[in-house]
N, C-alpha and C positions, 0 to 999 in steps of 0.2 A: 643364470636366472635366480632371482631372489626367492627365498623360501619363507614360509610362514609357519611357525610352530604353534599349532592349536590342536588340542585333543580332538581327533575325529575330523579335522578340516584340512584340506589341501586343495586350493582352487588355482589353477594355472592357465586355463583357457576357458572359452565359452562353455558353460555347463547348463544342462537342462536337468532340473531336479524332479524326479517322479517318485511319489510314494503315496501312501494313504494319508492325506493331509488333513482331513476333517476329524475332529475329536470323537472319541468313543466314550460311552458312559454305561454303567451297569444298570441304572434305572431307565433303560431305553423305553419302557412303556409310558414314561412321563415326558418323553422327548420327541413325540411324533410331529409336533409343529415345526421343529427345525429340520427334520429329515424328510418330511412328506407334506407338501403344501395342501394336498387333498384332505388332510385331517383337520383343517381349520374349522372350528365350530362343531366338531363331530360329537361332542357330549351334550349339545343343546344347552350349554351353560357358558358363562365367562370363566375361563380357567387360566390361572397364573401359576407358573412353576419356575423354580430356580434349582440348579444343580451345581454344586461345587465339588471338584475332584482333584485330589492330590495323587498323582500316578507315580509309581516306582519310587516311593519315599526312600531317601538315603542315596539315590543316584544323582551325581552332580548334573545340574541343568535339567532335572526331571520335569516332565510335562505337568502344568498346573492349568486347569480349565475352569471357567465359570460360564454357565449357560442360563439365559433368561428367556422364557417363552410366555406369550399371552395370546389367547385366541377367543373368538366370540362368534355366535351365530346371529343372523338377522334376516328379516324378510323384507323384500322390496318387490312391488308389483305382483304380490301373491306368489313369489318364488323364493326358495330358501337359498341363502348364501352363507359363507363363512369368511372371516378375515383373521389374520394372525400376524404376529410380530415375533421374530426370533433373533436373538443376539448371542454371540459367544466371544469369549476371549481365550485364546490358546497360547500360553507362554511355554516355550521350549528352548532351552539354551539361550542363544542370542536373539531368538525370534519372539515377538509378541504380536500375534495375529488377531485381528478383530473382524468379525463378520456381522453385517446388519442386513436382515432379510425380511421382506414383506410377502405375505401369502394371501392368495384369494382362492376360494373354492366355490364352485357352482354345485349345489346339492340337490339330488333328485331321489325320490322315494323308489326303492326297489324291494319288493316283497315286504317283509316286516322291518326293514332297515333303511338306511340312507347311504347313498354313494356320493362321495365328494370328488369332484374333478377339479384339480387345483394346479395353479401356476405360481411361481415365486420369482422375485427379482431382488437383487441386493448388491451390496458392495463388499468386497473382500480386501481388507487393508493389511498389508504385510509390512511390519516394522522390524528392521534389523538394527540392533544397537550393540555392536561387538566391542570387545576389548582385545585387540590384536596384540600379539607379542612377536616382534620382528627380530631376526637374527643379526642382520647387517646394519640396516638403516632404520629410520623412524617412519618410513613410508614404503608402500609397495603398490605399484599401479595395477597389480593383479588381484588385489583384495577389494571386495565390495566396500562401498563407502560406509563409514560409520554413521549411525543414527539416521538411516535412510528409510523413508516411508514411501511405499508405492501401493497403488490401488487399482482394482479391476472390477468390472461389472459381471455378475454371475446370474444365470438363469436356471430354474428348476421346474419340474412338473411331477405330478403324482396322482394316483387314485387311492381312495381310502373308503372302505365300507365298514359300517358298524350297525349292529342291532343290539337287542337287550343283552345277549350273552356272548357275542363273538365279534371280533374285528380282524380285518386283514387289509394290507396295503402294499403298493409297489411304487417306487419313485426313483427319480434320478436328479442329482444336483450337479452344478457346473456343466450343464449341457453344452454350453458354447465354448468349453475348454479355454477360458481366458488365460492370458499370459501376463506376468508381472516381470518387468525387466529392471535390473539394477546394474548400473555401470560401476567399474572399478574406481579406485581413488583417482581424483583429478579428472573424472569423466572419461577414462580410458575405455573407448567402445570395443577395443579388442578383448577386453576382459569382462564383457557383459555376462551377468548371471541371470538366466531365464528361469523363473519359477512357473512351471506349467501346472495350472490347476486342473487336475484330471477329473473326468466324470466319475461320480460316485453313485452306486446303485444300492437300493435298500429294498428288502422284502421283509415284511413283519406280519405277525398274526398272534392272536391271543384268544383265550376261551375261558369264560367263567362258568364253572360247573358246581352246582349245589350238591352237597353230599346228602346222605339219608337223614342226617341231623341238620336241619336247615340253618343252624348257627355257623356251620362250617362250609367253606367254599374252597375248591381247588382251582388254581388259576395258572395253567401252563401258558407260556408265551415263547416266541422265537423271533430272532432278528438275524437276517443275513445281510452283510454289508461287504461291498467289494468295489475296487477300482481297477480290477484285473491285474494289478501289481501285487496286491495283498487282499486276502479274503478272510473274513472272520464270521463265525457262526456262534450266536449266543442262544443257549437252550436253558430256559428258566422254568422252575416249578415253585409256585408260591402257595402256601396254605393260609387262609384268612379266617379269623374267628370273629363272629358277630359284627362283621363289616368295619371293625375299628382296630384290630391288631393283627399283624401278619409276620410271617417268617418264610424265607425261601432260600433256594440255592440255584446258582447259574453255572453252567459249564461253558467257557469260551474256548473253542477248539484250539489246541496248541499253545494256549496262553495262561489261563487261570481257572481256578475254581472260586466262586464268589458266594459269600454268605450275606444274607440280607435280612434286616428286621425293620419294623415300622409300626406306627400307630396313628390313630386319628385323635388329635389333641382336643379339638372341638368340632362341631358339625362341619364337614367338608374341608377341614384343614388337616393335611396329612404331612407327616415327617418320616423320612426313611434314612437308614444308614446301611452302607455296604462296605465290605472289605474283600479285596482281591488277594487270594493266595496264588502267587505266581507258580506256574508249573514248568516254565521254560528256564533256560540257563541264566536268565536275568535274576533269578532268585538268589544267586550268590552275591549280588551287589545291592539288592533292594529288599526292604522290609515289607513290601506289598503296597497296595493302593487303597486310599480311603475316599469315600464319597458320601456327601450329605444331600438330601433332596427335600424340598418343601413344595407342596402343591395345595392350591386353594381354588375351589370352584363355587360359583354362586350364580343366582339368577337375579336379573333386574326386574323390579316391580313387586308389589305386595298383593298377595291374593286376598280378596275381600272375604271376610268371614260371613257366613250365612246370618242374616238378620231376621228376627221375628217381628211380626206385625199382626195387628188385630183388625178384622174387617167389621165395619159398622153393621153388617148384616147379621153377625153372630155375637154381638155384645151381650 
């Protein structure tokens, strides 16, 4: 049987790959649209965010992610709704995965907040572009085809509640557990590689607590994510001054301690940076992870300024 020499790869028979496949970010509080369709429109503003992440810098084939989210609220027939669009590119080794997702949320008032009940549908495109090194010959029927692109349709659902000071949500992605099948060289079906997109579950919450000095706010937040093969818990504590500059720290269980800073450049335009200090054995091979976040929220429409007039009765 032919052998393929590739660091970390040896595929000889039909393989099902199961792992936590969706990207993780440190600025998770700005990534709810991607992970929870119920959050669409939750800020009652049009919000656009982008997150760029370089993970495990210095490690060959390290993950590189880019995430783009946009969402907006609207009213139709006297009912509140929300829509969202989420896209991400996840490059890791030979893989370059692209996800395109549309969100819809039905929003209802509960107490002093709004609950979003959301669903999502989208396409997950897995692109494999390897550079194989063969021992004996220049082909191998057990290797996946080079430069192969395969696509699957994915469904998600979620609940997301927000009021003035608190938010929390629960969601699931890849509910239908779609499969992406890639045949070996020359279409050898005996060497099919099956990428099973596992269900991913998310639970998140956050709280804005004003301190005795009203210029200062304490903002704890938490994110639990799992596909039951791997589970991560992010615990964040951020301090914000005057609503336009902040710093914080996150502990990701078993993986990293994360430092975060950010500021509001102009009204409602925020930029943030985070650095992951790895706490696992990967720290021997990596200099950490860098992440940059941009977020901008705005409302459509111009509020009319109050106008003065004189009545002929009182001239």
